[in-house]
N, C-alpha and C positions, 0 to 999 in steps of 0.2 A: 484503350480507355474503357473502365467499366461504366455502365449506365446503371445508375440507381432509381430503381421504381420507388413509388411510394411504398409498397409492400416490404421493401428490403429496409428502408429508413425505418418504418415502424417496428418491425422485429428488432432491428438493432437498439433502437430507444427503449422497447421493453425490456432487452437484455440489459441495458444501461441502468434501468430503474432498479431492477434485481440486484444488480452488482452494486449499486450506490446504496442500497439498503443493508447488505452484508458487509460492506466497506466501512460504513460508519460504525458498526458494532466491533467487528474482527479482524477488519482487513482482509485482502484477497480479491477485491473487486477486478482487478487485472485478469486474475484467473479464468473469470467468466467472459470478461469481454472482449481480450485479445485474441483467443481461440477463435472467436467468432468472426471477427474481422478477417483474420486468416481465411477461414471457410468461405468467406464471401469473395474471396479472390483478390484480396488488397495486398499488394506487395508489402514486404516484411517493413521497410523504413516509413512507408505512408501509415501502416496500420498501428505502429509504436507512437508515431507522431499524432496520429488521431485519436486515439486511446489516451493519449497523455492529456488531452483536452478535456475529455469526460472524467478522468481519474482526477484533475484539478477542480473540477466543478463540484465532484463528489464531496472531496476532502475539504475543499473551502466552505460548502453547504454545511457539512458536519460541524466545522468549527464554528460557523456562524451560530448554529442551534446551539451549541454549548456555551458559546459566550453569552448568549441572550438569557441563559438560566445563571449566569455569573459564575461558571464552572472553569474557567481559563485563568490560569495564573500570569498575566500579561507580563507582570515585571521580571519574573524567572523566564517565563517562554518566549518572550520576543529576541533577545540575543540567541538562543538557541535556533528559532525560527530564521534567522538571518544567516546563521552558519549553514543550517539545513538548505536554505535557499541557495548559497554558493556551491555547496556539495553538489547537489542536483544540476546545476548548471555546469559544473566541471565534468560531472559524469556525462552528461550529455554530449559535451564537446569531445569526449574521449570515447565515444562509443564504438569507433572503429579501431582504436589502438589497444584496448584491453580485451583479452582472449576471453570469449564468453563460455568457451567448455570449462575454464577454469570455475567460473561462477556457477554452470551448470551442475558440476560436481559438488560444489561445498554447500550450496543453499538447501537441497532435501536434507541431509542429515541435521542441519541447524534447525530446519522447521520442525522436524522429529522431536529434537530436545526441547524445543519451545512447548510443543505439544505436551510432551511429558512433565515438564516443570509445572505448567497450569493445571493439568490433570491431578496431579498430586498434591501440590502445594495447598496450605491451608486457606480457609476463606480469608478475605482482606482484613475482616475485624476480628479475628481471631489470634492475630499476631500484630507487633508493632516492628515494623521493618526499620532498620537504620540504614541512612544514606551512604553508600561505598564511595561515591564521587561527590564533589561539591558540584554546584550548578554551574560555575565557570569552567572547570575542568571538563564537565560533559559537554559544555556548550563548543570547546575548541578543539574536541576528540571525537565524542561518539556522535555528535549531532551531524558534523560535516562528512562523516566516514559513511554512515547509513544513508545520507542525502546523496552522496555521490555513487552508491550503489544502486539507489532508485532511478538517478538519471541514466545510468549506465545498462541496467538490467530491470531491477524492479520487482519481481514476484516476492512477497513476504513481507515488504519493507515496513507496512503498518504494524505486523506481529513484532518484527524486530525492534522498533521503536517502542512498543508497549513493555517488552519484556525488559528493555534498556531502562525504562522509566520506573518500572517495578523494582528489578533488582539493584540497579545503581543509583536510582535517586530517592528508593524508599518509599515510592508512591503507591498509594492504596489502587485497587483495580481500575474503578470509575475514573478516578482522578489520572490515572496512566492512559486512558483511553482518551481522555480530553487533550492531554498533552500530546499524545501519539499523532491525533488528528490535525493538531497546529503544525506539527512539525514534518509531517507528511503533505500536508498542504503547501508548506514553504517550498520542499524539494520538489514538490510536483511543478510548481509555478516557476521554480528555477529552470528545470529541465524543459519545461515549456517554452519559457523566452528563448531557447535557443532553438528547438524546433520551429517557432515562429520565422525565424530568421531562414530557415532550410527552405521552406517552400513546400513541405512535404504533407502538410495536413489536407485532408479533404474536408472540406468546410461544411458542405451539406449534412454529411454525416457526424462531424463532429459537434456541429451545434445541436442536432436532434438528441444525440446521446448525451450531449452535456446537460441540456435541459431535464432530460430524464433522470440522469445520475443525481442531479440537483436535488429533485423531488423524493427520489429514493433515499437519499442521504438524510434529508430532513426527518423523513419516517424513522429510520432506523436509530438516528441521534435519540430521538423520543423515545423509542423503546428501550434505549440501553439506559437512558435516565429512569424511566419507569420501572425497569425490571432490574436493573443492577448486574451484579455478578452472577444471579441465577441465570441470565441469558448471555451473558459475556463469555463467560469461561467455557461452556460447552460448544457454543459457536467457534471460540478462538480454537480450542482443540481440535475441531471437526477441521476447519478450515485450513489449519497449517497441516494435517495430515493429507487432506485432499491436495493441496497444493505440493506437498512432499512428492507423493505418489504421480501426480501429474507431471511434474519436470522430470521425474525417474523414467516414465514412460514416454517421454519425448524422443523423437528420433535424434541421434547425435548426441545424446547426454552420455558422456563418458563412463560415469558411474554406471547408470544403467547398462550399457553395454558391458562392462566388467561384470557385473552381478549376473547378466544372461549368461556369460561364457562361465562363470563360477558354478551356476547351479546348473 
């Protein structure tokens, strides 16, 4: 049993504060918090479950901040959020059955492609995008699939939702940020509902990190609203690239091992 002194709790809370800020704008908060929990000596399931509390707090906080500005389309977004919640719960239930090596190999190239897309795409106000999927079809396909991924693994889910909203729903970037936070919050809560029953959450750390993440996400959401795509695009591209290389460098990533052998 690890003893959690005040210094460790404060350090983890500060990390969660920064993660909440970045997550509200571009996603990737788990890239910051989860490794720190592992470094603190917490076993993997407890770290993932504890991290999901602060992740849910950050995404709910960002969603509330955008909602107060009237930027959430509840009529279209609520059914998607329900399906995302179900996907997150099913993913958390399936965490021991789906091989993570497959996800570890697939996710880094996808994140790099997302970074390339947003780096070279025109500014949102320079083109009119046409939706490629109806809201109903997006609701029953994309939302639960990405939600499932969040429940079972998670890195990059905010970026995946954001890209899906831009490319498939034809949303402008700031609108896609708002929708992605709603859907991300829903799948986080779905996965968290499963982890609550598992008893794996370390509550002293989880609550301290959740409060800090909530505050960080409030600040991040305000910055996103104020600065728009000038802030979102570079942060999103940077976060995607960092996440991709972080996952490639993780021990046991099959794609990373293959690249080491090839080069």
